[in-house]
Residue, then its C-alpha position, 0 to 999 in steps of 0.5 A: m499500500f502507499l500512503l499519500m497525503a496531498a491533492l492530486a496533481h500529476a497526470g500519469g504515473y511515476s518512475l518509482d520501483i515499488e517491487m518487494a519480492r524480486t528473485g535473485f535466482s539463487s536457491a533461496p525463495p524470492g526476496l532473499d539470497a542464499p549465501e552458498v555457491q554450488r560449484k564452477g560451472h553450475i547454471r540456474a535459470g528460470i521464470f518467476m511469475q506473480y499476481e499482486m493486488n493493490p500494491l500501491v494505494l492513494v490515501v488522502d487525509e488518512k482516508e483511502v481514495g483508491a488503488v493506483v496499482a490495483n492489479r498487476f501480473d509480472a514475470q521476472l526472467g533471469a539466470s545465474m552461473d557459478v564462475s568459481k567455487r565461491l563466486a557466482i554472476r546473475a542477471s534478471l529482467p521483470l516484465a509486467y502488466s498492470w490494470g484496473s487503476q481507480i486513480d486515472e491521474l496517477s494510473g500506470d496501467g498497461f504493459g512495461t518492462g522493469d530495470l535490468s538487474a545484474g550482480v554477483r554473489y560471493e560465498i564467505l563461509n560455508n560448513k555444516m552448520v553455518a553459511v555467510g555470503a555477500h552480494g551486490d546488484l546494479l539496476v540499470p534504468i531501461s524501464s518503461a516510464d511512469h509504470y512504477l516498474g523502475e526509476i530514472n537513475p541507476r541503483f546499487v544494492p549491496g548486501v550480506s546474507v546468513a544461514v544457520k542449518p542444523g540438520d533439516l531445519r534452515v534459518a536464513a537472513d538477508l540484509g541489503f542497503v539500496i543506494r540511489g539518488p532521491v525519487t520525488t513525486q508531487q505528493t508527499l512521498a519521497a524514495g531515497q536510501e533504504f535498508s531491506a531485510a528478509v528472514d526465511v525459516s524452512y524445513g526439508l522433507l522427503k530427503d529435501k526434495l520438498r522444503p516448506h518456507v515462511l519468510m518476511l520481507t521489509r524495507v525501511g526508508l532512511e529519509s526524515d521526510y518520508a511518510s512513516d507508514a508508506s516507508v515501512p512496508l512489511e509482508v509475509l509469505a508462505g510456500a514451498q519448493y519442490k525438486a521434481t528432478k535433479e535439474w527442474s524445481v518448482d516453487l509456489y508462495g502466497g501472502r500479503g502485506l501487514t503494513a500500509g508501506y508502499g509495495a506491500t500487497d493485499l494479496r501476493v501469489m507467486a509461482g516459479v520454474t527453475y532449471n539447474k545444471t551442474p557440470v560433471e567432471e569428465k575424464v580427459v581424453d588424449n586426442t593426439p593423432a596416432p603416428v603414421f607409418q609408410s607401408t612396405v606391404t606389396d600386393a603379393d603380401l596382401d593376397k596372403i593376408v587372412e582376415a582375422p575374426e573380430p575379437e569377442p567382447p570380454p564377458e561381463p563380470e558376474k555377480p558373486k554366487e555367494l552373498a559376498v566374496v573376498t578380493q584383494k582390495e574389497i569385499v564384494i557383495r552380491d546385493p546392495i545393503q538396503f536401508g529405510l527411506g531417508t534413514d540409516q535403519i538397515l532392512p531385514e533383507s540385508q541382514p544376511t549379507l552383513d552376517f555373511v560379511a562378518k563371516l568372511l572377516s572371521e575366516n579371513a584373519d589376514i584382513q587387518s583393516l576394512i573401511i566401510e564407505g557410505h555413498a549417496s545419490g545426487e538427490g537432495s543437497f550436498e550437506y544432506n547426502y553427506a550426513l546421510s551416507a555417514k549415518r548409513a556407513e556407521a550403522v553398518f560398522r555397528e552391526l558388524v561389531e554386534s556380529g563379533v568383528a573387532p572394532s580395531r579392524l573396522a573404520y567408516r567414512a562418508y563420500g556423499e554423492v561425489r563418487p558416483v558409479k554411473i551418472g544419473d543412476d540413483a539406485a546404483n550410486r546409493r551403496v555401501v562398499f567394503s574396501i580392504a585398507k590393510r592385508l597381511a602378506p602370505g606367512e606374515f605374522n598376525p598380531g591379532w586383536d583384543t577379544e574383550i571389547t567394549l561397545p562404544w555406543n552403550g558400554e556393553t562388554r563383549t567376548i569376541p573370537g580371536p584369529p586362528a592359531q598360527t603355526t609360525p611363531p613371531p620373529g624374535p631377537p637373533a640368537k646369541d653366540k653360546g661361545l661368546e656368552i661363555d667368554q663374557e662369563e668368564n671375564 
């Protein structure tokens, strides 16, 4: 809404940007910037469309006269690209159509373009719990005049964004500063330097494929002659982002203004479709042409050449007939370990496989160190996939220890989604791998392990089997010369 306390004296609209919910084409909802940058070469492009009811209303002597901008439909087109591990660039352009103005003298009805926005985002810090980033955008005046879509002077909007992300919960905040020349009207409202702020709370569901959001948008004018109610718009939106595929996501939000500040609406409905593309590291191929040799074969030699049959393709490796087999570097399981959806709970059908792995470790005491590797598919965020793969690797570690394997022979680690075995095959990439890190050479003495152990997660004591008896004694110190001993004693 727009608080205006003066007589009408203008025959047309003004060049004033009233939009509050402009998207920055990061992973955050409109009006907010995400501090994280994905990876070099990541591209994000899309369109956000919205309907706004009464974002600009004329009030004279504390009485509402009518809507200056009664209805507006706009589409924000844009794209961003991560040019390095920490830096992203972006650009966007709004298009809008307004209709139904109740104040002909101030009307900005019709189709128009907004100002072109170009900017950068920089990731300052990003760890498991906290992310911090900075951003800056330059708005270049190319907008249609007097449509309340843009301004006649450039504007620069620097800002900082912060996200706290304990588990699936995420709380994000964004603070910006609008630097621009004064925009005056023949009414009492003037626009100048402003603070803008946004706060968002979201929670990841369905392995972070669905994330509901509740966010608040506001801005505060810093000019002393602002009409106080008009210069502090406040709006609340609620909605969700759904990742339909790894590349495509859909956003849907709705809400309304809580104050009479300019740009706050009686109703806002927003929908967006975004395409994300992350480059896959490809193997370097040597395209150097092979050397060409001069042939010395005669026609007579060619007559004697018998065409050799094409070699048969190598047979595909067969799955182990047993539940698992031991190779030099790995214990290969026939069937993947199955877990509950989005959890580290091992399903009953995988218990026989883990029992068989424990049996193989008991029979192969030369395996001194086995690393349990947890891997995830590309669904969900990097943080979510890493945490889930770590939990699942730990669950397998605990199950093997419960089955009598010495904890000193085991370790576990998580790789998340960074080591896919087959691009695009989520089922194949969600896996647990048993990698042999240390194995005794044939005839090498086995130092064994403690048979009395304490389970680290509950303190329970257990007695587990030791290695089989060894016929070859461990190497001892070299035997002394008996004659030398006698001489030493006599001396």
